[in-house]
LUMSE-980378 format. One record per residue: x, y, z of N, C-alpha, C in turn; residue number from 1. Coordinates in steps of 0.02 Angstrom, whole numbers, m for minus. Layout:
<sites>
SITE      npx      npy      npz     capx     capy     capz      cpx      cpy      cpz     i
SITE        X        Y        Z        X        Y        Z        X        Y        Z   NUM
...
</sites>
This chain:
<sites>
SITE      npx      npy      npz     capx     capy     capz      cpx      cpy      cpz     i
SITE     7253     1778     6459     7249     1834     6417     7277     1799     6350     1
SITE     7267     1821     6283     7293     1790     6233     7310     1841     6176     2
SITE     7368     1834     6142     7393     1866     6100     7349     1889     6033     3
SITE     7320     1939     6014     7281     1949     5959     7322     2006     5921     4
SITE     7351     1995     5867     7397     2034     5834     7358     2095     5814     5
SITE     7295     2093     5805     7250     2158     5782     7236     2205     5830     6
SITE     7251     2187     5892     7235     2214     5954     7287     2248     5999     7
SITE     7354     2224     5968     7418     2242     6011     7440     2313     5978     8
SITE     7447     2352     6020     7465     2412     6005     7543     2424     6012     9
SITE     7594     2473     5999     7653     2478     6001     7658     2504     6077    10
SITE     7603     2531     6102     7602     2559     6172     7595     2512     6228    11
SITE     7566     2447     6215     7556     2396     6261     7629     2380     6318    12
SITE     7626     2365     6368     7690     2358     6400     7702     2284     6384    13
SITE     7769     2280     6380     7805     2209     6371     7822     2183     6448    14
SITE     7805     2142     6448     7825     2098     6521     7888     2044     6501    15
SITE     7922     2054     6540     7980     2001     6550     7991     1936     6588    16
SITE     8016     1878     6563     8012     1820     6614     8083     1791     6590    17
SITE     8098     1737     6626     8173     1710     6618     8160     1681     6536    18
SITE     8096     1647     6522     8100     1615     6459     8066     1659     6406    19
SITE     8022     1696     6405     7997     1729     6353     7974     1802     6370    20
SITE     7970     1845     6339     7939     1911     6332     7864     1910     6316    21
SITE     7816     1951     6357     7742     1945     6321     7715     2017     6337    22
SITE     7658     2012     6309     7613     2068     6317     7536     2042     6353    23
SITE     7500     2079     6383     7429     2065     6414     7398     2117     6368    24
SITE     7346     2092     6342     7301     2117     6300     7227     2095     6317    25
SITE     7193     2153     6330     7109     2138     6342     7074     2143     6287    26
SITE     7054     2069     6275     6995     2071     6207     6929     2079     6213    27
SITE     6913     2091     6293     6832     2094     6296     6828     2121     6379    28
SITE     6786     2162     6372     6770     2182     6446     6682     2160     6455    29
SITE     6663     2153     6529     6595     2138     6547     6603     2051     6551    30
SITE     6660     2015     6557     6645     1933     6571     6640     1925     6633    31
SITE     6610     1886     6655     6606     1855     6729     6648     1801     6736    32
SITE     6697     1799     6761     6748     1752     6780     6751     1693     6721    33
SITE     6788     1728     6668     6802     1686     6606     6848     1625     6623    34
SITE     6822     1568     6594     6844     1505     6607     6895     1478     6557    35
SITE     6871     1463     6498     6902     1440     6443     6886     1490     6388    36
SITE     6935     1473     6320     6912     1523     6265     6921     1461     6200    37
SITE     6889     1467     6156     6894     1418     6109     6890     1463     6042    38
SITE     6934     1459     5993     6952     1492     5940     6911     1471     5881    39
SITE     6858     1500     5850     6823     1482     5787     6859     1492     5732    40
SITE     6829     1446     5665     6875     1469     5608     6856     1543     5574    41
SITE     6812     1557     5598     6783     1639     5571     6817     1694     5603    42
SITE     6863     1667     5669     6891     1716     5691     6858     1745     5762    43
SITE     6791     1705     5767     6758     1734     5828     6795     1687     5891    44
SITE     6763     1713     5950     6791     1669     6008     6735     1664     6046    45
SITE     6733     1586     6073     6693     1571     6123     6713     1576     6188    46
SITE     6687     1608     6242     6725     1597     6315     6671     1571     6354    47
SITE     6682     1517     6388     6652     1484     6444     6657     1544     6506    48
SITE     6607     1550     6555     6606     1584     6604     6578     1533     6653    49
SITE     6603     1544     6724     6590     1503     6790     6524     1496     6788    50
SITE     6475     1554     6779     6411     1550     6798     6354     1510     6746    51
SITE     6391     1480     6687     6367     1436     6650     6339     1473     6584    52
SITE     6361     1544     6567     6351     1577     6496     6399     1556     6458    53
SITE     6376     1570     6395     6440     1544     6335     6442     1619     6297    54
SITE     6460     1663     6305     6460     1721     6258     6506     1721     6203    55
SITE     6494     1753     6155     6539     1751     6096     6576     1814     6075    56
SITE     6631     1830     6063     6667     1894     6052     6676     1885     5958    57
SITE     6654     1939     5937     6649     1943     5862     6679     2017     5850    58
SITE     6734     2011     5809     6769     2067     5784     6791     2119     5844    59
SITE     6808     2090     5912     6826     2111     5955     6784     2145     6014    60
SITE     6709     2134     5983     6662     2149     6037     6620     2098     6057    61
SITE     6615     2118     6127     6568     2048     6156     6487     2053     6136    62
SITE     6463     2006     6114     6402     1992     6076     6358     2015     6127    63
SITE     6283     2053     6123     6247     2067     6176     6216     2004     6220    64
SITE     6200     1955     6184     6171     1900     6208     6229     1837     6200    65
SITE     6216     1789     6248     6268     1748     6257     6241     1685     6210    66
SITE     6276     1646     6183     6254     1590     6145     6202     1549     6180    67
SITE     6213     1529     6239     6178     1489     6275     6120     1531     6302    68
SITE     6129     1600     6311     6070     1633     6333     6015     1629     6273    69
SITE     6023     1610     6218     5964     1598     6175     5922     1530     6192    70
SITE     5967     1492     6231     5936     1407     6223     5932     1403     6292    71
SITE     5940     1448     6358     5944     1421     6421     6009     1431     6433    72
SITE     6029     1391     6503     6086     1402     6526     6119     1342     6527    73
SITE     6189     1348     6517     6221     1296     6512     6241     1273     6597    74
SITE     6255     1215     6616     6273     1197     6687     6324     1242     6721    75
SITE     6325     1272     6766     6386     1300     6804     6446     1263     6812    76
SITE     6506     1296     6799     6565     1265     6815     6574     1250     6884    77
SITE     6601     1194     6906     6618     1192     6985     6688     1196     6985    78
SITE     6707     1234     7045     6782     1250     7053     6792     1210     7117    79
SITE     6849     1172     7114     6856     1115     7165     6938     1139     7185    80
SITE     6948     1129     7237     7026     1129     7263     7063     1065     7230    81
SITE     7116     1058     7208     7158     1010     7183     7216     1001     7219    82
SITE     7219      954     7253     7293      948     7295     7330      885     7258    83
SITE     7391      892     7254     7411      854     7222     7488      819     7235    84
</sites>
């Protein structure tokens, strides 16, 4: 989750940890296994999903068609167990 000041309300629960207090804010619904987020200069967000889609969030709303939905599918992300 990411702190987006415009979406944070006074009623959002504050979680406390040893180092910092924080809030969890849902910035979009309907994503399937969100993997990573890129912040664009215009305020939009690109979100990679494990199945290979690249949806875009504009003004707090999930776009109807993913970016890669227009041009085909990106390769699906591979989940591997990392033992270290």
